[in-house]
C-alpha positions as CSV (number, residue, x, y, z in Angstrom):
1,M,-30.3,-122.4,-87.1
2,R,-27.2,-123.2,-85.2
3,A,-25.5,-120.2,-86.7
4,W,-28.4,-118.0,-85.7
5,L,-28.2,-119.2,-82.0
6,L,-24.5,-118.6,-81.9
7,C,-25.0,-115.1,-83.2
8,N,-27.7,-114.4,-80.5
9,A,-25.4,-115.7,-77.7
10,R,-22.6,-113.6,-78.7
11,S,-24.8,-110.5,-79.0
12,A,-26.2,-111.3,-75.5
13,K,-22.7,-111.5,-74.0
14,L,-21.7,-108.2,-75.5
15,R,-24.9,-106.6,-74.1
16,L,-24.1,-108.0,-70.7
17,K,-20.5,-106.6,-70.8
18,K,-21.8,-103.1,-71.7
19,L,-24.4,-103.2,-69.0
20,H,-21.9,-104.3,-66.5
21,A,-19.4,-101.6,-67.5
22,G,-22.2,-99.0,-67.3
23,T,-23.3,-99.9,-63.8
24,T,-19.7,-99.8,-62.6
25,A,-18.9,-96.5,-64.2
26,R,-21.9,-94.7,-63.0
27,P,-21.1,-94.8,-59.3
28,A,-17.6,-93.8,-60.0
29,R,-18.9,-90.7,-62.0
30,N,-21.4,-90.1,-59.1
31,A,-18.7,-90.3,-56.6
32,M,-16.5,-88.0,-58.6
33,R,-19.4,-85.5,-58.9
34,N,-20.1,-85.7,-55.2
35,D,-16.5,-85.1,-54.4
36,G,-16.5,-82.0,-56.5
37,N,-19.6,-80.7,-55.0
38,N,-18.2,-81.3,-51.5
39,A,-14.9,-79.5,-52.4
40,K,-16.9,-76.6,-53.8
41,N,-19.0,-76.2,-50.6
42,E,-16.0,-76.4,-48.4
43,S,-14.1,-73.7,-50.4
44,G,-16.9,-71.4,-51.2
45,G,-19.7,-72.1,-48.8
46,S,-20.7,-70.2,-45.7
47,H,-18.9,-72.6,-43.2
48,P,-15.2,-71.9,-42.5
49,S,-12.7,-74.5,-43.2
50,P,-11.2,-76.4,-40.2
51,D,-7.9,-74.6,-40.7
52,S,-9.5,-71.3,-40.0
53,H,-10.7,-72.6,-36.6
54,S,-7.5,-74.2,-35.5
55,S,-5.1,-71.4,-36.6
56,P,-3.7,-69.8,-33.4
57,A,-4.0,-66.0,-33.0
58,A,-0.9,-64.1,-33.8
59,D,0.9,-62.3,-31.1
60,R,0.2,-58.5,-31.2
61,L,3.0,-56.1,-31.8
62,L,1.3,-53.5,-29.7
63,P,-0.4,-55.2,-26.8
64,P,-3.7,-53.5,-25.6
65,R,-3.4,-51.5,-22.4
66,G,-6.0,-51.1,-19.7
67,D,-7.8,-47.9,-19.1
68,Y,-5.9,-45.6,-16.8
69,Q,-9.2,-44.9,-14.9
70,T,-9.1,-48.5,-13.7
71,L,-5.7,-48.0,-12.0
72,H,-6.1,-47.8,-8.3
73,S,-3.1,-45.5,-8.1
74,F,-4.9,-43.0,-10.5
75,R,-8.2,-43.1,-8.6
76,K,-6.4,-42.4,-5.5
77,A,-4.3,-39.6,-7.0
78,E,-7.5,-38.0,-8.3
79,V,-9.1,-38.0,-4.7
80,I,-5.9,-36.4,-3.5
81,Y,-6.0,-33.6,-6.1
82,D,-9.7,-32.9,-5.3
83,L,-9.0,-32.7,-1.7
84,T,-5.8,-30.6,-2.1
85,F,-7.6,-28.0,-4.4
86,R,-10.2,-27.4,-1.7
87,F,-7.8,-27.4,1.2
88,A,-5.4,-24.9,-0.5
89,H,-8.2,-22.4,-1.4
90,K,-9.9,-22.8,1.9
91,F,-7.1,-22.8,4.5
92,L,-4.3,-21.0,2.7
93,S,-4.0,-17.2,1.9
94,K,-4.4,-16.3,-1.7
95,S,-1.1,-14.5,-1.7
96,D,0.7,-17.7,-0.5
97,R,2.7,-19.3,-3.2
98,T,2.2,-22.6,-1.5
99,V,-1.4,-22.7,-2.9
100,D,-0.2,-23.1,-6.5
101,Q,2.6,-25.3,-5.6
102,M,0.4,-27.8,-3.7
103,I,-2.3,-27.8,-6.4
104,Q,0.3,-28.3,-9.1
105,S,2.0,-31.1,-7.3
106,A,-1.4,-32.8,-6.9
107,R,-2.2,-32.3,-10.5
108,S,1.3,-33.6,-11.6
109,G,0.9,-36.8,-9.6
110,K,-2.5,-37.4,-11.3
111,K,-1.6,-36.4,-14.8
112,N,1.7,-38.1,-15.1
113,I,0.1,-41.5,-14.1
114,L,-2.5,-40.8,-16.9
115,E,0.2,-39.9,-19.5
116,G,2.4,-42.9,-18.6
117,S,-0.6,-45.3,-19.0
118,K,-1.3,-43.8,-22.4
119,A,2.3,-43.8,-23.6
120,A,2.6,-47.5,-22.6
121,L,1.2,-48.5,-26.0
122,T,4.5,-47.6,-27.8
123,S,7.1,-46.9,-25.1
124,K,7.5,-49.0,-21.8
125,E,10.5,-46.7,-20.8
126,T,8.2,-43.6,-21.2
127,E,5.6,-45.2,-19.0
128,I,8.0,-46.0,-16.3
129,K,9.5,-42.4,-16.4
130,L,6.2,-40.7,-16.3
131,T,4.8,-42.9,-13.5
132,N,7.9,-42.2,-11.5
133,V,7.5,-38.4,-12.0
134,G,3.9,-38.8,-10.7
135,R,5.5,-40.6,-7.6
136,A,7.9,-37.7,-7.0
137,S,5.2,-35.1,-7.3
138,L,3.1,-36.7,-4.7
139,E,6.2,-37.0,-2.4
140,E,6.5,-33.3,-2.8
141,L,3.0,-32.7,-1.9
142,L,3.4,-35.0,1.2
143,D,6.1,-32.8,2.4
144,D,4.0,-29.7,1.9
145,Y,1.3,-31.1,4.1
146,K,3.9,-32.0,6.8
147,D,5.3,-28.5,6.5
148,Y,1.8,-27.0,7.0
149,L,1.3,-29.0,10.3
150,R,4.8,-28.6,11.6
151,A,4.9,-24.8,11.0
152,R,1.7,-24.3,13.0
153,D,2.6,-26.7,15.7
154,L,-0.1,-29.1,14.8
155,K,0.0,-32.7,15.4
156,I,1.0,-35.3,12.7
157,W,-0.9,-38.5,13.3
158,N,1.1,-41.7,14.0
159,K,0.4,-44.4,11.4
160,D,-0.9,-46.7,14.1
161,S,-3.3,-44.2,15.8
162,K,-7.0,-44.8,15.8
163,A,-7.6,-41.9,13.5
164,A,-5.0,-43.0,11.0
165,Q,-6.3,-46.6,11.0
166,Y,-9.8,-45.3,10.3
167,V,-8.7,-43.3,7.3
168,R,-6.5,-46.2,6.0
169,R,-9.6,-48.4,6.2
170,L,-11.6,-45.8,4.4
171,G,-8.8,-45.6,1.8
172,R,-9.2,-49.3,1.0
173,K,-12.7,-48.9,-0.3
174,V,-13.3,-49.5,-4.0
175,P,-13.9,-47.4,-5.9
176,Q,-12.2,-44.4,-4.4
177,T,-14.0,-41.1,-4.8
178,Y,-13.9,-37.7,-3.3
179,E,-17.4,-38.2,-2.0
180,L,-16.0,-40.6,0.7
181,Y,-14.1,-37.5,2.2
182,R,-16.3,-34.6,1.3
183,E,-18.0,-34.3,4.7
184,F,-14.6,-34.2,6.5
185,V,-13.3,-31.6,4.1
186,E,-16.4,-29.4,4.5
187,T,-16.9,-29.8,8.3
188,R,-13.5,-30.6,9.9
189,P,-10.5,-28.4,11.0
190,P,-7.4,-28.1,8.6
191,E,-5.3,-30.3,11.1
192,L,-7.6,-33.3,10.5
193,I,-8.0,-32.7,6.8
194,A,-4.2,-32.3,6.3
195,N,-3.6,-35.7,8.2
196,I,-6.2,-37.4,6.0
197,A,-4.3,-36.1,2.9
198,I,-1.1,-37.5,4.4
199,C,-2.7,-40.9,5.0
200,L,-4.0,-41.0,1.3
201,I,-0.7,-39.9,-0.2
202,H,1.1,-42.7,1.6
203,Q,-1.4,-45.2,0.2
204,A,-1.0,-43.7,-3.3
205,N,2.8,-43.9,-3.0
206,Y,2.6,-47.5,-2.0
207,L,0.4,-48.4,-5.0
208,I,2.7,-46.5,-7.4
209,D,5.7,-48.4,-6.0
210,Q,4.0,-51.6,-6.7
211,Q,3.0,-50.5,-10.2
212,L,6.6,-49.5,-11.0
213,R,8.0,-52.9,-9.8
214,R,5.5,-54.5,-12.1
215,L,6.5,-52.3,-15.0
216,E,10.1,-53.1,-14.5
217,K,9.5,-56.7,-14.4
218,D,7.4,-56.5,-17.7
219,F,10.1,-54.6,-19.4
220,V,12.8,-57.2,-18.4
221,E,10.7,-60.2,-19.5
222,Q,9.0,-58.6,-22.7
223,G,11.5,-55.9,-23.6
224,G,10.4,-52.6,-25.3
225,L,8.6,-51.8,-28.5
226,R,11.8,-51.5,-30.6
227,E,13.0,-54.9,-29.5
228,R,9.5,-56.5,-30.2
229,M,9.5,-54.8,-33.6
230,T,12.9,-56.2,-34.5
231,C,12.0,-59.7,-33.3
232,A,8.6,-59.6,-35.3
233,R,10.3,-58.4,-38.4
234,L,13.1,-61.1,-38.3
235,A,10.6,-63.8,-37.6
236,Y,8.4,-62.7,-40.7
237,R,11.4,-62.6,-42.9
238,N,12.6,-66.0,-41.9
239,K,9.1,-67.4,-42.5
240,L,9.1,-65.9,-46.1
241,H,12.7,-66.8,-46.9
242,P,14.1,-69.6,-44.7
243,P,17.8,-69.4,-44.3
244,P,19.6,-72.1,-46.5
245,Q,21.1,-75.1,-44.6
246,S,24.9,-75.0,-44.4
247,R,26.7,-77.8,-46.2
248,D,28.0,-79.3,-43.0
249,S,24.4,-80.0,-41.9
250,Q,23.5,-81.5,-45.2
251,K,26.4,-84.0,-45.1
252,S,25.4,-87.4,-43.5
253,P,27.8,-88.5,-40.8
254,R,30.2,-91.1,-41.9
255,N,30.0,-94.6,-40.5
256,T,33.3,-95.3,-38.9
257,G,32.4,-98.8,-37.8
258,N,34.5,-100.2,-35.0
259,R,37.6,-98.2,-35.9
260,P,39.6,-97.1,-32.7
């Protein structure tokens, strides 16, 4: 009887040990299973990982450029072309070579601003050159209008006159379109229309000068495309293959103590 009791006690202890081991192992297995499921959801689920949210956007090699039609200088040059085209065909003789010269100068001022803005994507230098060509074309057109008035003994407005001040205020309206000046071109004498054109060209030249200063500043601060390409390529190579450290940098400085 005593031997039977001892045997039952031993078997009971063994069962308790197995039961305790099973209950402690099951949460561990469940925790491992949950960790695996969580890892699977993070890597293959629909939600992006936190790293994808925190990664900064890389600098673009070719920065986006604005639409040339949003440039005030282009919109002003477009109005000058529309006005000049009608002025030349209405008030100049068909055999006069000045007709083609004035229209081409007005067209060149407008088109070079457009081409410069489009070329800016790959060449800051080309943008500056073409914008400056447009500026020079409008300056030539300005002189043609002054020649027209001077050769016919017509008055050139002073910039502070009431008429000039009115046109200058009209030229500050946004957006600038030919419709703002259509009535003047169709109903007023050539002297007034030529002076309106002079005021508009002065405003366009001022806008282009501001634009050129900004382009020069951007070129000095950011460089051209070739320089950006070189910097981007070197940065990428250094990222893939970091340069080895020199032996001098690896050596720890010696402790000289209190030596003189």
